[in-house]
N, C-alpha and C positions, 0 to 999 in steps of 0.2 A: 555622588558615588554611592552605589548600593553595597550591601555586606559583602557580596561575592567579589567585587572589584578591590575591596580593602582587605580581604582575607588572604594572608601570606601562604596558606596551605594551597588554595586554589590557584594562585599565582604560580607557585612551584609547580604544581601538576600541569598547569597549561604550558609552562616553559618546557617541561619534560616531555609532554605530548608533541609539541612542535619539533623538538630535538629527534625524536623516534618516529615521526610521520612515515619514513621510508624503511624503517627497520622491520623487525618481527611484529605482525599484527598483533600477536597475543600480548606483547609488552604494551602496546597501545591500549588494548582491551582492559588490561589490568590498570593502566592509568586512568582510563575513563570511569572504570568502576570506582576507583578511589575518589575521583572527582564527584561521582554521583553521591557516594556516601557523604562527603563533605557538604554538598549541596543539601541533601536531606537534613543534615544537622542545622544548616543555616536557615532553611526555608520550610522544612517539613516535608513529609512523604508524598503529599498530594499537591505540591505547588507546581504551578506552570513553569517556574524557573528550572525544572528538571527536564523539561521537553527536548531541548537540544542535546543534552548529554545521553538521554535515554535513546534518541535517534541515532547517535554516533555508536553506541553499543550495539543497538539492533543491527546496523549495517556492518559493523566489524564481525558480529556473530553469523550473519548471513554469509559474509564473504569468507569465513572459515568453516562453512558447511555445518554450522551449529544451529540447524533450523528450529528445533524444538525450543531451545533457549531464546533464540530471536523472536519466536512468536510470543513468548512470555513477556519479553520486554515490549514487543510491538503492541500487545494488548494493553499493558499498563499505559504506554504513551497514548494510544487511542482514547482510553478512558480519561486521561488527563486532558486530551485535546478537547473532548466533548464537554467537559466541565468549563473550559476556559475560552473557547472561540465560538464563532457562529456556526450553526450546523452546515452551512454551505461553504465553509472556509476550505481552500484547496489544500491545506495541510491535513484535513480529516479525509479527503479524497486520496491524498497520497499515501496515508497511513493504511487506508482500506485496501488500496492496490498493492501495497507491500506486503500486508498481511495475506491477501489472497494468493499472492506468489509463494509465499512461505508455506501456507496450507497446502497448496498444490505439490510443492517439493516434498512435502511429507505424506502426500497421498490422502490428505483430508478434504476430499473434493466437496463435500457437504458444507464444510466451513468456508472453503473458497468461494462456493456459489453464494453464501450468505453475504460475504464482504463485497462481492460483485453486484449483488442485488442492491444493496445499500448504496454502492457509488452510482449506479444507474438512477436510483431514486433521487439522489442529491443532484445529479447532472440534469435530471428532467426538470427540477425546480429552477435550475439556471437558465433553461431555455434550449432551444434547438441549435446545436452546433457540432462541429467535428468531434469533440470530446465526448459528447452523448452517443454518437455514432460508434466511436471506438469502444467505449465502455460497454456498449450493448454487444458488440463483437466479442469482447472479452468474456461477457456473461455467457454468450452462445457457446463459446469454446470450453468454458468451465462446465457447463451442462453436458457438453460431448464427453469430456473426462468423467463425468459422474455417471455415464452410460444412460443418459436420458435423451434419446435423439428427438423425441417429440418437442421438448422444450428447447433443445438446442436448435432445431429447424425453426421453431417459432421466433426465437431471438435473432437468428440470422435473417429471417424474412423482415423482421421489425427494423434491423440495421440496414437492410436494403432500402426499405422505405424511407428511413431517415436521410440516408445518402442521396436518395433520389430528390428528396426535398432540398438538400444543401447544395448539391453540385449538378443535379440533372440526371435524367433517366439514362443517358448514354455513358455515365461514368463507369470506369472500371471497378469501383467499390460496389456499385449496384449490381453489375454482371457477376462479379465473383461471389458476393453473398447469395445471389439467387442460384448460382451454380451449386453452392454448398447446400442450400436447401433441396434442390433437385437430387443431389447425391445421397443426402440423408434419407430423404423420402424413398428413394429407390432401394435403399438398404433395409428400410422398415418393411416394405412390401413383400 
């Protein structure tokens, strides 16, 4: 048994969190913050043992439209993930995706694009698959929100090419991405 499993305070907080799962989310958020503080006492501020609690807090904040606070927690979680797991770990991609959404909700499209770029880079290392094509589409959308139609069109075209390799030239994904490119280019001209 590790220190957390033996700690009576963490056990109390875990029980309280289970009891309040369907209650006011702010009560649950407070309990998770207390659990985070206790885990920091037990393991230290930079321990991977904090990852799950940080994830819970980030989601609770996001669910309560407290996006700026969620970004701070999400960035901390991403930093801890980078220190503790392999660069291509799916948890890093999930964290990047979550942060891109949060940055988008706060209008910080440049930061959202950075997160999407990193996610595409990781996906490229893992090889050609539908996740890479979808991540590329997400990046194209983020560039569109950033008001950069050239880059948006470029990544939609790349997504179309990826889909063509994955599912064939007649697939709806290929057609829809090529139409997006044509629409963007018509607006530029």
